[in-house]
N, C-alpha and C positions, 0 to 999 in steps of 0.2 A: 380357368386356367388361377388358380392360389399357390401364392410361398407362404414358404414356416417358415420366423424371423426369431431364434430366441434374445431376449434382453434383457437384462438388469434391472430389475423394478427394490428399490430401495434393499438391495442385499438378496434379492430370491432370485432366479428362473421364473421368467412367465413366456410363453410362447406368446408371440401374434400370428395368425393367422392374415394376409388381406393377398387383393390382385396381384396378380404379376406385374402389371401396369401402377399403380400406385409405387406409393412411400407406405412404410410404418410410423404412424405418427406416435413418439412415443412418450408426450408427455395424457397423450386420450388414453396407450395400453395400464397409464401406473394407474389412472382414474379408476380404467374401467377395473382395476382388482382391488384398488383400497391405496394403490400408492401414490408417492410423492414426486419424487426420481424417476429415470430410465433413460438408461445408459442401453446402447450395441455388446449384447455379452461378447465377450471375446471369443475370435473361435476356437483357438483348441479346449477351452470352457465348455464350448456347446457342441465340440464335437464327442466328451469327456464323460460326458450327464446326456446324454444322449444316447449312443453307440452309432451315430452317423456321419460320416462326413458333410463339410458347409458345402451347399449345392447340391444338395440328400436328402435334408434331415427331411425327414417325414414325423409329422403333428401325431403314430399309431405308432405304438410299438417301440418307445422312444426306452431307454433303462430306466431312469428312472420319472414316478409321475410329474409334469410341473403343471401347473395354473396354467388356462391355455384360453385367450381371449379368439374370438373370432372374427373377422369385420364382416357388419350386419349387412354388406353389398348382395355374399353369398347366399342369403336366402330370396332374391333375386332371380333364382336359377332350380329350373329341377336337378340336376345336380354338379358336380365339383367339381375339380381335378387339383387333386393335390399329393405328393412327393410322396412314393413309395420304396422311400427309401436310398435311394441311391443315383446318381445324377443317368437323365434319360426315362427314368421309372417312374411311372405315373397311376393314381389311383381314380379310379370317379367312384364316385359316392353321395346320394343327396345330404341337403345342406343338414337335417339331424340323424341321418346315421354320425352325417360328423361328431356333430352337439354330443350326440351321446358316448362313442367309441373317444372321446379325451376328455369329455365335462366341461366344454369348453361354454364361456356364457357369450353373448354375439352384446356386441356394443361396436361403434363409428369410431373405426380406428384407422382407416387410409387417409390419404387426400391424397 
């Protein structure tokens, strides 16, 4: 199970997808997209820009396309679960399909 989080990296929103058991390493996320500094995005802004409510933000089908970084541990699994766009709804897909659907880069962004 992976969670979708949004961060402000040097003034732009970036999606980080990490295991639900871990935390998003903001410094590593910024480095993965060539940024310097990252902070968690404002919840209201994240909802406006993705079209989803916090707690149910899906990495797929957002209102605006955002740079996306998937934690490298996802590739250890045959399939992963991510939010389907509302609380309690999850999608199961292969890491390769998630990467393709979101144009994600893979990096070590979880702690």
